[in-house]
PDB file of N, CA, C and O in Angstrom:
ATOM      1  N   MET A   1     154.008  66.493 -18.821  1.00  0.00           N
ATOM      2  CA  MET A   1     152.891  66.354 -17.905  1.00  0.00           C
ATOM      3  C   MET A   1     152.754  64.910 -17.413  1.00  0.00           C
ATOM      4  O   MET A   1     152.595  64.659 -16.219  1.00  0.00           O
ATOM      5  N   LYS A   2     152.819  63.962 -18.364  1.00  0.00           N
ATOM      6  CA  LYS A   2     152.684  62.563 -17.965  1.00  0.00           C
ATOM      7  C   LYS A   2     153.830  62.135 -17.058  1.00  0.00           C
ATOM      8  O   LYS A   2     153.635  61.361 -16.121  1.00  0.00           O
ATOM      9  N   GLU A   3     155.017  62.640 -17.339  1.00  0.00           N
ATOM     10  CA  GLU A   3     156.169  62.274 -16.504  1.00  0.00           C
ATOM     11  C   GLU A   3     155.965  62.750 -15.067  1.00  0.00           C
ATOM     12  O   GLU A   3     156.378  62.069 -14.128  1.00  0.00           O
ATOM     13  N   GLU A   4     155.338  63.902 -14.889  1.00  0.00           N
ATOM     14  CA  GLU A   4     155.057  64.408 -13.546  1.00  0.00           C
ATOM     15  C   GLU A   4     154.074  63.501 -12.808  1.00  0.00           C
ATOM     16  O   GLU A   4     154.235  63.247 -11.614  1.00  0.00           O
ATOM     17  N   ILE A   5     153.056  63.014 -13.519  1.00  0.00           N
ATOM     18  CA  ILE A   5     152.079  62.109 -12.909  1.00  0.00           C
ATOM     19  C   ILE A   5     152.758  60.804 -12.521  1.00  0.00           C
ATOM     20  O   ILE A   5     152.572  60.304 -11.412  1.00  0.00           O
ATOM     21  N   ILE A   6     153.545  60.257 -13.437  1.00  0.00           N
ATOM     22  CA  ILE A   6     154.258  59.009 -13.159  1.00  0.00           C
ATOM     23  C   ILE A   6     155.173  59.202 -11.951  1.00  0.00           C
ATOM     24  O   ILE A   6     155.183  58.380 -11.035  1.00  0.00           O
ATOM     25  N   SER A   7     155.927  60.274 -11.957  1.00  0.00           N
ATOM     26  CA  SER A   7     156.860  60.558 -10.866  1.00  0.00           C
ATOM     27  C   SER A   7     156.134  60.666  -9.531  1.00  0.00           C
ATOM     28  O   SER A   7     156.590  60.125  -8.524  1.00  0.00           O
ATOM     29  N   LYS A   8     155.019  61.357  -9.528  1.00  0.00           N
ATOM     30  CA  LYS A   8     154.242  61.567  -8.294  1.00  0.00           C
ATOM     31  C   LYS A   8     153.845  60.241  -7.663  1.00  0.00           C
ATOM     32  O   LYS A   8     153.993  60.054  -6.455  1.00  0.00           O
ATOM     33  N   TYR A   9     153.343  59.323  -8.475  1.00  0.00           N
ATOM     34  CA  TYR A   9     152.866  58.062  -7.918  1.00  0.00           C
ATOM     35  C   TYR A   9     153.986  57.063  -7.647  1.00  0.00           C
ATOM     36  O   TYR A   9     153.942  56.338  -6.653  1.00  0.00           O
ATOM     37  N   LEU A  10     154.981  57.020  -8.516  1.00  0.00           N
ATOM     38  CA  LEU A  10     156.080  56.087  -8.284  1.00  0.00           C
ATOM     39  C   LEU A  10     156.962  56.524  -7.109  1.00  0.00           C
ATOM     40  O   LEU A  10     157.710  55.715  -6.559  1.00  0.00           O
ATOM     41  N   GLU A  11     156.874  57.781  -6.732  1.00  0.00           N
ATOM     42  CA  GLU A  11     157.620  58.292  -5.581  1.00  0.00           C
ATOM     43  C   GLU A  11     157.328  57.462  -4.323  1.00  0.00           C
ATOM     44  O   GLU A  11     158.197  57.283  -3.469  1.00  0.00           O
ATOM     45  N   ARG A  12     156.113  56.970  -4.226  1.00  0.00           N
ATOM     46  CA  ARG A  12     155.724  56.183  -3.051  1.00  0.00           C
ATOM     47  C   ARG A  12     156.519  54.886  -2.941  1.00  0.00           C
ATOM     48  O   ARG A  12     156.679  54.349  -1.844  1.00  0.00           O
ATOM     49  N   LEU A  13     157.018  54.377  -4.069  1.00  0.00           N
ATOM     50  CA  LEU A  13     157.782  53.130  -4.040  1.00  0.00           C
ATOM     51  C   LEU A  13     159.134  53.274  -3.348  1.00  0.00           C
ATOM     52  O   LEU A  13     159.698  52.292  -2.867  1.00  0.00           O
ATOM     53  N   LYS A  14     159.645  54.486  -3.300  1.00  0.00           N
ATOM     54  CA  LYS A  14     160.972  54.695  -2.712  1.00  0.00           C
ATOM     55  C   LYS A  14     161.025  54.315  -1.245  1.00  0.00           C
ATOM     56  O   LYS A  14     162.077  53.918  -0.745  1.00  0.00           O
ATOM     57  N   SER A  15     159.901  54.432  -0.549  1.00  0.00           N
ATOM     58  CA  SER A  15     159.907  54.135   0.882  1.00  0.00           C
ATOM     59  C   SER A  15     159.452  52.712   1.200  1.00  0.00           C
ATOM     60  O   SER A  15     159.386  52.337   2.371  1.00  0.00           O
ATOM     61  N   ALA A  16     159.139  51.923   0.188  1.00  0.00           N
ATOM     62  CA  ALA A  16     158.690  50.547   0.415  1.00  0.00           C
ATOM     63  C   ALA A  16     159.830  49.701   0.970  1.00  0.00           C
ATOM     64  O   ALA A  16     160.965  49.783   0.500  1.00  0.00           O
ATOM     65  N   ASN A  17     159.517  48.890   1.972  1.00  0.00           N
ATOM     66  CA  ASN A  17     160.548  48.093   2.636  1.00  0.00           C
ATOM     67  C   ASN A  17     160.409  46.598   2.425  1.00  0.00           C
ATOM     68  O   ASN A  17     161.259  45.833   2.881  1.00  0.00           O
ATOM     69  N   SER A  18     159.359  46.164   1.748  1.00  0.00           N
ATOM     70  CA  SER A  18     159.174  44.728   1.540  1.00  0.00           C
ATOM     71  C   SER A  18     158.441  44.487   0.229  1.00  0.00           C
ATOM     72  O   SER A  18     157.840  45.397  -0.342  1.00  0.00           O
ATOM     73  N   ALA A  19     158.502  43.250  -0.235  1.00  0.00           N
ATOM     74  CA  ALA A  19     157.803  42.895  -1.475  1.00  0.00           C
ATOM     75  C   ALA A  19     156.303  43.083  -1.320  1.00  0.00           C
ATOM     76  O   ALA A  19     155.633  43.502  -2.264  1.00  0.00           O
ATOM     77  N   SER A  20     155.772  42.781  -0.153  1.00  0.00           N
ATOM     78  CA  SER A  20     154.321  42.947   0.047  1.00  0.00           C
ATOM     79  C   SER A  20     153.930  44.417   0.028  1.00  0.00           C
ATOM     80  O   SER A  20     152.863  44.768  -0.474  1.00  0.00           O
ATOM     81  N   GLU A  21     154.780  45.276   0.569  1.00  0.00           N
ATOM     82  CA  GLU A  21     154.507  46.710   0.546  1.00  0.00           C
ATOM     83  C   GLU A  21     154.596  47.252  -0.891  1.00  0.00           C
ATOM     84  O   GLU A  21     153.770  48.069  -1.298  1.00  0.00           O
ATOM     85  N   ILE A  22     155.585  46.800  -1.644  1.00  0.00           N
ATOM     86  CA  ILE A  22     155.713  47.186  -3.052  1.00  0.00           C
ATOM     87  C   ILE A  22     154.470  46.743  -3.817  1.00  0.00           C
ATOM     88  O   ILE A  22     153.903  47.507  -4.598  1.00  0.00           O
ATOM     89  N   ASN A  23     154.059  45.506  -3.583  1.00  0.00           N
ATOM     90  CA  ASN A  23     152.888  44.940  -4.239  1.00  0.00           C
ATOM     91  C   ASN A  23     151.635  45.765  -3.935  1.00  0.00           C
ATOM     92  O   ASN A  23     150.849  46.054  -4.837  1.00  0.00           O
ATOM     93  N   SER A  24     151.453  46.132  -2.703  1.00  0.00           N
ATOM     94  CA  SER A  24     150.297  46.926  -2.277  1.00  0.00           C
ATOM     95  C   SER A  24     150.281  48.301  -2.945  1.00  0.00           C
ATOM     96  O   SER A  24     149.238  48.758  -3.415  1.00  0.00           O
ATOM     97  N   ILE A  25     151.434  48.952  -2.984  1.00  0.00           N
ATOM     98  CA  ILE A  25     151.536  50.271  -3.616  1.00  0.00           C
ATOM     99  C   ILE A  25     151.238  50.165  -5.110  1.00  0.00           C
ATOM    100  O   ILE A  25     150.505  50.988  -5.658  1.00  0.00           O
ATOM    101  N   LEU A  26     151.803  49.158  -5.764  1.00  0.00           N
ATOM    102  CA  LEU A  26     151.554  48.982  -7.197  1.00  0.00           C
ATOM    103  C   LEU A  26     150.083  48.709  -7.474  1.00  0.00           C
ATOM    104  O   LEU A  26     149.530  49.231  -8.442  1.00  0.00           O
ATOM    105  N   ASP A  27     149.437  47.892  -6.631  1.00  0.00           N
ATOM    106  CA  ASP A  27     148.001  47.627  -6.801  1.00  0.00           C
ATOM    107  C   ASP A  27     147.192  48.919  -6.747  1.00  0.00           C
ATOM    108  O   ASP A  27     146.190  49.069  -7.447  1.00  0.00           O
ATOM    109  N   GLU A  28     147.633  49.830  -5.923  1.00  0.00           N
ATOM    110  CA  GLU A  28     146.917  51.097  -5.767  1.00  0.00           C
ATOM    111  C   GLU A  28     147.202  52.082  -6.904  1.00  0.00           C
ATOM    112  O   GLU A  28     146.285  52.745  -7.388  1.00  0.00           O
ATOM    113  N   ILE A  29     148.451  52.183  -7.331  1.00  0.00           N
ATOM    114  CA  ILE A  29     148.800  53.250  -8.277  1.00  0.00           C
ATOM    115  C   ILE A  29     148.653  52.882  -9.747  1.00  0.00           C
ATOM    116  O   ILE A  29     148.434  53.769 -10.572  1.00  0.00           O
ATOM    117  N   ILE A  30     148.766  51.616 -10.102  1.00  0.00           N
ATOM    118  CA  ILE A  30     148.682  51.246 -11.523  1.00  0.00           C
ATOM    119  C   ILE A  30     147.341  51.640 -12.137  1.00  0.00           C
ATOM    120  O   ILE A  30     147.332  52.200 -13.233  1.00  0.00           O
ATOM    121  N   PRO A  31     146.199  51.372 -11.477  1.00  0.00           N
ATOM    122  CA  PRO A  31     144.932  51.814 -12.075  1.00  0.00           C
ATOM    123  C   PRO A  31     144.848  53.340 -12.248  1.00  0.00           C
ATOM    124  O   PRO A  31     144.260  53.826 -13.214  1.00  0.00           O
ATOM    125  N   ILE A  32     145.431  54.078 -11.322  1.00  0.00           N
ATOM    126  CA  ILE A  32     145.430  55.546 -11.416  1.00  0.00           C
ATOM    127  C   ILE A  32     146.251  55.993 -12.617  1.00  0.00           C
ATOM    128  O   ILE A  32     145.833  56.870 -13.373  1.00  0.00           O
ATOM    129  N   LEU A  33     147.420  55.386 -12.788  1.00  0.00           N
ATOM    130  CA  LEU A  33     148.271  55.738 -13.922  1.00  0.00           C
ATOM    131  C   LEU A  33     147.588  55.402 -15.244  1.00  0.00           C
ATOM    132  O   LEU A  33     147.618  56.199 -16.182  1.00  0.00           O
ATOM    133  N   LYS A  34     146.976  54.228 -15.318  1.00  0.00           N
ATOM    134  CA  LYS A  34     146.274  53.840 -16.545  1.00  0.00           C
ATOM    135  C   LYS A  34     145.099  54.776 -16.823  1.00  0.00           C
ATOM    136  O   LYS A  34     144.870  55.155 -17.972  1.00  0.00           O
ATOM    137  N   ALA A  35     144.351  55.152 -15.780  1.00  0.00           N
ATOM    138  CA  ALA A  35     143.206  56.052 -15.943  1.00  0.00           C
ATOM    139  C   ALA A  35     143.652  57.443 -16.393  1.00  0.00           C
ATOM    140  O   ALA A  35     142.865  58.186 -16.980  1.00  0.00           O
ATOM    141  N   SER A  36     144.904  57.795 -16.122  1.00  0.00           N
ATOM    142  CA  SER A  36     145.444  59.090 -16.542  1.00  0.00           C
ATOM    143  C   SER A  36     145.895  59.069 -17.995  1.00  0.00           C
ATOM    144  O   SER A  36     146.408  60.065 -18.505  1.00  0.00           O
ATOM    145  N   GLY A  37     145.702  57.934 -18.661  1.00  0.00           N
ATOM    146  CA  GLY A  37     146.079  57.814 -20.064  1.00  0.00           C
ATOM    147  C   GLY A  37     147.543  57.508 -20.286  1.00  0.00           C
ATOM    148  O   GLY A  37     148.067  57.699 -21.383  1.00  0.00           O
ATOM    149  N   ILE A  38     148.195  57.039 -19.258  1.00  0.00           N
ATOM    150  CA  ILE A  38     149.620  56.723 -19.351  1.00  0.00           C
ATOM    151  C   ILE A  38     149.757  55.274 -19.789  1.00  0.00           C
ATOM    152  O   ILE A  38     149.193  54.371 -19.170  1.00  0.00           O
ATOM    153  N   SER A  39     150.501  55.063 -20.848  1.00  0.00           N
ATOM    154  CA  SER A  39     150.649  53.712 -21.396  1.00  0.00           C
ATOM    155  C   SER A  39     151.632  52.890 -20.569  1.00  0.00           C
ATOM    156  O   SER A  39     152.439  53.419 -19.805  1.00  0.00           O
ATOM    157  N   ILE A  40     151.532  51.587 -20.750  1.00  0.00           N
ATOM    158  CA  ILE A  40     152.457  50.670 -20.079  1.00  0.00           C
ATOM    159  C   ILE A  40     153.889  51.005 -20.474  1.00  0.00           C
ATOM    160  O   ILE A  40     154.785  51.015 -19.629  1.00  0.00           O
ATOM    161  N   GLY A  41     154.104  51.278 -21.750  1.00  0.00           N
ATOM    162  CA  GLY A  41     155.448  51.616 -22.226  1.00  0.00           C
ATOM    163  C   GLY A  41     156.011  52.861 -21.566  1.00  0.00           C
ATOM    164  O   GLY A  41     157.202  52.920 -21.261  1.00  0.00           O
ATOM    165  N   GLU A  42     155.163  53.855 -21.344  1.00  0.00           N
ATOM    166  CA  GLU A  42     155.624  55.087 -20.691  1.00  0.00           C
ATOM    167  C   GLU A  42     156.022  54.825 -19.244  1.00  0.00           C
ATOM    168  O   GLU A  42     157.013  55.369 -18.757  1.00  0.00           O
ATOM    169  N   ILE A  43     155.249  53.992 -18.564  1.00  0.00           N
ATOM    170  CA  ILE A  43     155.571  53.673 -17.167  1.00  0.00           C
ATOM    171  C   ILE A  43     156.890  52.905 -17.094  1.00  0.00           C
ATOM    172  O   ILE A  43     157.764  53.229 -16.289  1.00  0.00           O
ATOM    173  N   ILE A  44     157.023  51.894 -17.936  1.00  0.00           N
ATOM    174  CA  ILE A  44     158.242  51.082 -17.938  1.00  0.00           C
ATOM    175  C   ILE A  44     159.451  51.931 -18.328  1.00  0.00           C
ATOM    176  O   ILE A  44     160.504  51.830 -17.700  1.00  0.00           O
ATOM    177  N   SER A  45     159.311  52.758 -19.347  1.00  0.00           N
ATOM    178  CA  SER A  45     160.423  53.624 -19.777  1.00  0.00           C
ATOM    179  C   SER A  45     160.846  54.553 -18.657  1.00  0.00           C
ATOM    180  O   SER A  45     162.038  54.709 -18.389  1.00  0.00           O
ATOM    181  N   TYR A  46     159.877  55.168 -18.004  1.00  0.00           N
ATOM    182  CA  TYR A  46     160.188  56.079 -16.899  1.00  0.00           C
ATOM    183  C   TYR A  46     160.924  55.330 -15.795  1.00  0.00           C
ATOM    184  O   TYR A  46     161.943  55.795 -15.284  1.00  0.00           O
ATOM    185  N   PHE A  47     160.395  54.166 -15.436  1.00  0.00           N
ATOM    186  CA  PHE A  47     160.999  53.415 -14.342  1.00  0.00           C
ATOM    187  C   PHE A  47     162.405  52.968 -14.682  1.00  0.00           C
ATOM    188  O   PHE A  47     163.291  53.035 -13.830  1.00  0.00           O
ATOM    189  N   ARG A  48     162.631  52.521 -15.890  1.00  0.00           N
ATOM    190  CA  ARG A  48     163.973  52.066 -16.280  1.00  0.00           C
ATOM    191  C   ARG A  48     164.970  53.226 -16.284  1.00  0.00           C
ATOM    192  O   ARG A  48     166.122  53.060 -15.883  1.00  0.00           O
ATOM    193  N   ILE A  49     164.530  54.387 -16.733  1.00  0.00           N
ATOM    194  CA  ILE A  49     165.407  55.561 -16.746  1.00  0.00           C
ATOM    195  C   ILE A  49     165.741  55.995 -15.324  1.00  0.00           C
ATOM    196  O   ILE A  49     166.875  56.389 -15.051  1.00  0.00           O
ATOM    197  N   HIS A  50     164.776  55.928 -14.422  1.00  0.00           N
ATOM    198  CA  HIS A  50     164.941  56.408 -13.048  1.00  0.00           C
ATOM    199  C   HIS A  50     165.099  55.271 -12.037  1.00  0.00           C
ATOM    200  O   HIS A  50     164.895  55.471 -10.840  1.00  0.00           O
ATOM    201  N   GLN A  51     165.454  54.106 -12.508  1.00  0.00           N
ATOM    202  CA  GLN A  51     165.529  52.924 -11.659  1.00  0.00           C
ATOM    203  C   GLN A  51     166.363  53.146 -10.404  1.00  0.00           C
ATOM    204  O   GLN A  51     165.972  52.714  -9.319  1.00  0.00           O
ATOM    205  N   ARG A  52     167.483  53.798 -10.533  1.00  0.00           N
ATOM    206  CA  ARG A  52     168.376  53.992  -9.381  1.00  0.00           C
ATOM    207  C   ARG A  52     167.752  54.909  -8.333  1.00  0.00           C
ATOM    208  O   ARG A  52     168.173  54.899  -7.176  1.00  0.00           O
ATOM    209  N   ASP A  53     166.761  55.695  -8.720  1.00  0.00           N
ATOM    210  CA  ASP A  53     166.069  56.552  -7.756  1.00  0.00           C
ATOM    211  C   ASP A  53     165.250  55.733  -6.764  1.00  0.00           C
ATOM    212  O   ASP A  53     164.876  56.237  -5.705  1.00  0.00           O
ATOM    213  N   TYR A  54     164.972  54.487  -7.095  1.00  0.00           N
ATOM    214  CA  TYR A  54     164.118  53.657  -6.251  1.00  0.00           C
ATOM    215  C   TYR A  54     164.914  52.715  -5.375  1.00  0.00           C
ATOM    216  O   TYR A  54     164.372  51.754  -4.829  1.00  0.00           O
ATOM    217  N   GLU A  55     166.190  52.989  -5.241  1.00  0.00           N
ATOM    218  CA  GLU A  55     167.052  52.220  -4.356  1.00  0.00           C
ATOM    219  C   GLU A  55     167.388  53.067  -3.139  1.00  0.00           C
ATOM    220  O   GLU A  55     167.511  54.289  -3.229  1.00  0.00           O
ATOM    221  N   ILE A  56     167.532  52.414  -2.020  1.00  0.00           N
ATOM    222  CA  ILE A  56     167.979  53.109  -0.816  1.00  0.00           C
ATOM    223  C   ILE A  56     169.493  53.189  -0.909  1.00  0.00           C
ATOM    224  O   ILE A  56     170.159  52.164  -1.056  1.00  0.00           O
ATOM    225  N   LYS A  57     170.037  54.379  -0.826  1.00  0.00           N
ATOM    226  CA  LYS A  57     171.483  54.557  -0.987  1.00  0.00           C
ATOM    227  C   LYS A  57     172.218  54.094   0.269  1.00  0.00           C
ATOM    228  O   LYS A  57     171.764  54.323   1.390  1.00  0.00           O
ATOM    229  N   SER A  58     173.352  53.446   0.064  1.00  0.00           N
ATOM    230  CA  SER A  58     174.133  52.950   1.189  1.00  0.00           C
ATOM    231  C   SER A  58     175.580  52.771   0.772  1.00  0.00           C
ATOM    232  O   SER A  58     175.870  52.486  -0.391  1.00  0.00           O
ATOM    233  N   GLN A  59     176.485  52.937   1.719  1.00  0.00           N
ATOM    234  CA  GLN A  59     177.896  52.688   1.474  1.00  0.00           C
ATOM    235  C   GLN A  59     178.240  51.215   1.734  1.00  0.00           C
ATOM    236  O   GLN A  59     179.283  50.724   1.300  1.00  0.00           O
ATOM    237  N   ASP A  60     177.363  50.533   2.436  1.00  0.00           N
ATOM    238  CA  ASP A  60     177.576  49.135   2.802  1.00  0.00           C
ATOM    239  C   ASP A  60     177.324  48.230   1.592  1.00  0.00           C
ATOM    240  O   ASP A  60     176.244  48.263   1.002  1.00  0.00           O
ATOM    241  N   HIS A  61     178.322  47.427   1.230  1.00  0.00           N
ATOM    242  CA  HIS A  61     178.204  46.554   0.059  1.00  0.00           C
ATOM    243  C   HIS A  61     177.012  45.602   0.170  1.00  0.00           C
ATOM    244  O   HIS A  61     176.300  45.390  -0.812  1.00  0.00           O
ATOM    245  N   GLN A  62     176.793  45.043   1.324  1.00  0.00           N
ATOM    246  CA  GLN A  62     175.674  44.112   1.512  1.00  0.00           C
ATOM    247  C   GLN A  62     174.346  44.820   1.248  1.00  0.00           C
ATOM    248  O   GLN A  62     173.446  44.247   0.635  1.00  0.00           O
ATOM    249  N   ASN A  63     174.224  46.057   1.707  1.00  0.00           N
ATOM    250  CA  ASN A  63     173.002  46.820   1.456  1.00  0.00           C
ATOM    251  C   ASN A  63     172.869  47.151  -0.018  1.00  0.00           C
ATOM    252  O   ASN A  63     171.756  47.234  -0.537  1.00  0.00           O
ATOM    253  N   SER A  64     173.988  47.340  -0.696  1.00  0.00           N
ATOM    254  CA  SER A  64     173.942  47.626  -2.128  1.00  0.00           C
ATOM    255  C   SER A  64     173.324  46.451  -2.890  1.00  0.00           C
ATOM    256  O   SER A  64     172.544  46.643  -3.822  1.00  0.00           O
ATOM    257  N   ILE A  65     173.684  45.236  -2.480  1.00  0.00           N
ATOM    258  CA  ILE A  65     173.105  44.047  -3.108  1.00  0.00           C
ATOM    259  C   ILE A  65     171.608  44.000  -2.833  1.00  0.00           C
ATOM    260  O   ILE A  65     170.815  43.735  -3.737  1.00  0.00           O
ATOM    261  N   ALA A  66     171.219  44.257  -1.586  1.00  0.00           N
ATOM    262  CA  ALA A  66     169.800  44.249  -1.222  1.00  0.00           C
ATOM    263  C   ALA A  66     169.052  45.340  -1.988  1.00  0.00           C
ATOM    264  O   ALA A  66     167.915  45.128  -2.410  1.00  0.00           O
ATOM    265  N   ASN A  67     169.676  46.501  -2.171  1.00  0.00           N
ATOM    266  CA  ASN A  67     169.038  47.590  -2.900  1.00  0.00           C
ATOM    267  C   ASN A  67     168.809  47.213  -4.351  1.00  0.00           C
ATOM    268  O   ASN A  67     167.751  47.497  -4.912  1.00  0.00           O
ATOM    269  N   TYR A  68     169.801  46.571  -4.961  1.00  0.00           N
ATOM    270  CA  TYR A  68     169.679  46.128  -6.340  1.00  0.00           C
ATOM    271  C   TYR A  68     168.529  45.121  -6.449  1.00  0.00           C
ATOM    272  O   TYR A  68     167.729  45.179  -7.383  1.00  0.00           O
ATOM    273  N   ASN A  69     168.456  44.206  -5.491  1.00  0.00           N
ATOM    274  CA  ASN A  69     167.391  43.210  -5.499  1.00  0.00           C
ATOM    275  C   ASN A  69     166.022  43.866  -5.350  1.00  0.00           C
ATOM    276  O   ASN A  69     165.065  43.450  -6.003  1.00  0.00           O
ATOM    277  N   LYS A  70     165.918  44.880  -4.507  1.00  0.00           N
ATOM    278  CA  LYS A  70     164.646  45.590  -4.338  1.00  0.00           C
ATOM    279  C   LYS A  70     164.233  46.214  -5.660  1.00  0.00           C
ATOM    280  O   LYS A  70     163.075  46.112  -6.063  1.00  0.00           O
ATOM    281  N   SER A  71     165.158  46.847  -6.321  1.00  0.00           N
ATOM    282  CA  SER A  71     164.866  47.484  -7.594  1.00  0.00           C
ATOM    283  C   SER A  71     164.386  46.456  -8.611  1.00  0.00           C
ATOM    284  O   SER A  71     163.430  46.706  -9.345  1.00  0.00           O
ATOM    285  N   GLN A  72     165.037  45.315  -8.655  1.00  0.00           N
ATOM    286  CA  GLN A  72     164.629  44.252  -9.574  1.00  0.00           C
ATOM    287  C   GLN A  72     163.254  43.707  -9.211  1.00  0.00           C
ATOM    288  O   GLN A  72     162.454  43.403 -10.096  1.00  0.00           O
ATOM    289  N   ASP A  73     162.971  43.580  -7.908  1.00  0.00           N
ATOM    290  CA  ASP A  73     161.646  43.133  -7.459  1.00  0.00           C
ATOM    291  C   ASP A  73     160.560  44.089  -7.928  1.00  0.00           C
ATOM    292  O   ASP A  73     159.498  43.659  -8.380  1.00  0.00           O
ATOM    293  N   VAL A  74     160.828  45.384  -7.819  1.00  0.00           N
ATOM    294  CA  VAL A  74     159.852  46.382  -8.240  1.00  0.00           C
ATOM    295  C   VAL A  74     159.584  46.254  -9.733  1.00  0.00           C
ATOM    296  O   VAL A  74     158.430  46.272 -10.161  1.00  0.00           O
ATOM    297  N   ILE A  75     160.632  46.125 -10.519  1.00  0.00           N
ATOM    298  CA  ILE A  75     160.456  45.998 -11.973  1.00  0.00           C
ATOM    299  C   ILE A  75     159.663  44.736 -12.310  1.00  0.00           C
ATOM    300  O   ILE A  75     158.760  44.784 -13.147  1.00  0.00           O
ATOM    301  N   GLN A  76     159.981  43.625 -11.681  1.00  0.00           N
ATOM    302  CA  GLN A  76     159.278  42.373 -11.968  1.00  0.00           C
ATOM    303  C   GLN A  76     157.805  42.464 -11.590  1.00  0.00           C
ATOM    304  O   GLN A  76     156.943  42.054 -12.369  1.00  0.00           O
ATOM    305  N   LEU A  77     157.504  42.993 -10.412  1.00  0.00           N
ATOM    306  CA  LEU A  77     156.113  43.135 -10.004  1.00  0.00           C
ATOM    307  C   LEU A  77     155.366  44.110 -10.893  1.00  0.00           C
ATOM    308  O   LEU A  77     154.202  43.888 -11.226  1.00  0.00           O
ATOM    309  N   LEU A  78     156.026  45.183 -11.275  1.00  0.00           N
ATOM    310  CA  LEU A  78     155.425  46.161 -12.158  1.00  0.00           C
ATOM    311  C   LEU A  78     155.060  45.525 -13.494  1.00  0.00           C
ATOM    312  O   LEU A  78     153.959  45.736 -14.002  1.00  0.00           O
ATOM    313  N   MET A  79     155.968  44.757 -14.059  1.00  0.00           N
ATOM    314  CA  MET A  79     155.709  44.094 -15.337  1.00  0.00           C
ATOM    315  C   MET A  79     154.544  43.099 -15.210  1.00  0.00           C
ATOM    316  O   MET A  79     153.680  43.046 -16.086  1.00  0.00           O
ATOM    317  N   LEU A  80     154.518  42.326 -14.147  1.00  0.00           N
ATOM    318  CA  LEU A  80     153.432  41.361 -13.951  1.00  0.00           C
ATOM    319  C   LEU A  80     152.083  42.054 -13.859  1.00  0.00           C
ATOM    320  O   LEU A  80     151.114  41.627 -14.488  1.00  0.00           O
ATOM    321  N   LYS A  81     152.023  43.110 -13.084  1.00  0.00           N
ATOM    322  CA  LYS A  81     150.760  43.805 -12.869  1.00  0.00           C
ATOM    323  C   LYS A  81     150.306  44.575 -14.116  1.00  0.00           C
ATOM    324  O   LYS A  81     149.107  44.674 -14.377  1.00  0.00           O
ATOM    325  N   LEU A  82     151.221  45.101 -14.858  1.00  0.00           N
ATOM    326  CA  LEU A  82     150.851  45.840 -16.063  1.00  0.00           C
ATOM    327  C   LEU A  82     150.355  44.916 -17.165  1.00  0.00           C
ATOM    328  O   LEU A  82     149.579  45.333 -18.024  1.00  0.00           O
ATOM    329  N   ASN A  83     150.794  43.677 -17.144  1.00  0.00           N
ATOM    330  CA  ASN A  83     150.382  42.718 -18.168  1.00  0.00           C
ATOM    331  C   ASN A  83     149.076  42.013 -17.858  1.00  0.00           C
ATOM    332  O   ASN A  83     148.597  41.221 -18.669  1.00  0.00           O
ATOM    333  N   LYS A  84     148.488  42.285 -16.698  1.00  0.00           N
ATOM    334  CA  LYS A  84     147.211  41.654 -16.320  1.00  0.00           C
ATOM    335  C   LYS A  84     146.080  42.249 -17.104  1.00  0.00           C
ATOM    336  O   LYS A  84     144.929  41.850 -16.928  1.00  0.00           O
TER     337      LYS A  84
END
């Protein structure tokens, strides 16, 4: 059940195109996830397991680097916001 809630809200991150958009989405969804009784560890575990789901797929090597960076940005912002 908790995984479904996490998945539902983190799904919005897949379409984020900038750090500010990622930041805005996280500001909105983290309180909802916490209010649902989902622990920080559960959110981080889910995200790490499904990390590649939050990258835009591409055959272009340059885009692959950008996708990896986006994924890392999401993890870093998520960790910062969860520790507040």
